[in-house]
C-alpha positions, 0 to 999 in steps of 0.5 A: 632636839633638846629644846622646844620653843614656846612659839613655833610656826612651821613653814614650807621647805628647809634650809640646807647648807655645808662648807663655809658660812659667811654670817653677819652677827653682833660681836658677842657671837664672834668668839672661838667657842661659838665657831667651835660649836657651829662646826661640831653641831654641824658634824664637821660639815660646816665652818662659820665666818662672822662679819661684825655688826652693831645690832643684836642679830645673827644672819646669813642668806636672805631671811627677813628679820622678826623683831622680838616682842614679848620674847627673848629672841626670834628666829626666822629660818627660810630656805634661803637663810636664817635671821636671829634677833634679840634685844641683848647679848645673852638672849642672842647667844641663847637664840643661837643655841636654839638654832644650832640645836635644830641641825640635822645631818643629811647625805649630800653628794657622797658627804653630809650637809646640814638641814634645818626645817623652815619655821618662825620661832619666838621664845622666852625662858619661863624661869629667869634664873637657871643656875647649876652648881658644880664641885671641882673635887680633887678627883676632877680633871680640868677637861671635865670642868671645861666640858661641863661649862660648855654643856651648860652653855649649850643648855642656856643656863644663866649661872654656874656656881663653881665650888673648889674643894681644895682645888684652887691655889690661893695667894693668901694661904697655900694650904687651902689647896692640895698640891695638885690643885689648879692654878688661876691661870688654868681656870681663867680660860674656862671662865672666859669661855663660860662668859662667851657662852652667855653664862655668869660664873658665881664663885663659892667658898664655904664661910662656916661649915664644910671648912675641911673642903672635903666630904664629911664621910671621908675625913679628909681636911685640905688645911689640917692634913697639910699643916696641923699648926693651923688648927686654931683657924677651926673649931675643935673638930675642924669641920667649921671655921672659928669665925669668932676670931678676927684672923679667920674673918680676914682670911675668908675675906681675902679668899672672897676677894681672890675668887671675885677677881678670878671669876670676873663681873657678876651679881652673886657670891655663894657663901655656903654656911650649911651643915654647921654640925655641933652648932648650939642654938643659944641666943648668943650664938644665933646673934653671932652667926646672923651678925657674921652672915650679915657682915658678908652680905653688906660687903657683897652689896657694896661690891654690887653682889648679893650673897647666896646662903644655904637655908638648912641651918635656919629651918625647923622641920614643922610637924604639919609638913607633907609627910611624903617630903623629907626636909633638911632642917637643922634649927631645933625649934620654931622659935629658933627658926623665927629668931634666925630669920628675923635677924638675917639681912634681906639682902641675902638670897636663900638657897633652899636645898631640899633633895627628897621632896617628892610632891609640890609644893616644897613647903620650906620655900614659903617659909623664906618667902613669907619672911621676905627673902628672895629664894632659889630652890636647889634640887639634886638628881635624886629622882624624877618626882623630886625634880618635877616637884622642885620645878613645879614649886618654882613656878607656883611660888614665883620665886627667883629661880632654881639652882640645880646641884650636882655634887659627886653624882655627875658620873652616875646614870642620872647626873648629866641627864638631870642637868639637861632635864632641869635646863629644859624645865626652865623653858617648858612646864611639861616634863621631858620624855624618857629619852633625855639620856640620849639627848644629853649624850648627843649634846655632850658629843657636840660641845666637846669631842673626845676623839676616841678616848673611851674614858672621856666618852659619855659621863662615866669612865667605865660601863661595867662595874665590879660585881660580887657573886655569892 
């Protein structure tokens, strides 16, 4: 099992079933992806048929309902059935995920059945906003995106940030996408599936640095490698948008609108703005960038959204910080840090990405917090100490949540397991045990079967990498 509920009372006996289950449930669970999950978590031994009701419940058999009080959802598993209760759709979906996570296969009349130990569960997330960031690279295949979305839905993440690195075809400028990029028609079903799993998609597009839609160490530029005549949309080296120009602001506005239309309703839009290399921190320039970011923030607020912005360009690396924590800070002085933070809108949410902080607290969080900003701490899969430090800081500082980043390392030995590790950390303060690799692999097999395709199994296309011998 991935999750261990906050309150669990074990009772006698077990629930055993196979074949078709006829359940009563709220319409939010009467979805194809929910039925698919049921069948795959049941190891293809059971199917689910749902009759709809108005209440936020899922039940079959004769188990009594436990009203959710001071919790997100309750689950009552008796030998004669199960009843899940919640106060809203998303919590009901997460209660359902907790229930199917407890399925165990047993031998049954020369076949298999599902057994679930009888118990009463009252559960709540300890961290309200549990976000994860996914990059759609030119090397990313559509099935990888779909599997990741399903994986995060099963892990009860609240939000997935999708960043298309030249991999979405826009109406406003064709050169924003490589020739093999995905169409909106290809992406829309995956977004709907995320929503059916209770996950909000946060669209992301860098509005300042990273304008190449490529990793800086490889030198690719999605726009200029296709059409050099568009150079005037960028600074000289192509890395940053030339945001002083009205035509650039208008293009970025059109991009934002297209992404919002594609991703549907939501509370956030991620505007990036990190690693704007070669930015000169003059008063004039700082005024310009703060005014620009505030304009986007105001635009998003009018749309009922908040802009999320990376925090590194506003931070100074103070000498009194814990020397064991290496922070990503690009402001050249304490004065520049104070100036920028004092001129930015408090409607913004700061995404504080600190990948190499090994000890809690991650001190940069308190800088944003003291300045009056809502803040998300944004770790990566750099190591167990870093992950634990990030989660501990979220708890200690009582900030709005975390956004786990994945970048290009999902296929590494730690990428997918760390996504599971962070999800568990949103519900449990105790760090998961070392078996998280096995639990993550088992979950992947359930959320999207690969039907014997070796390259799609697990989280790496190969197991043996080239070795150079002396």
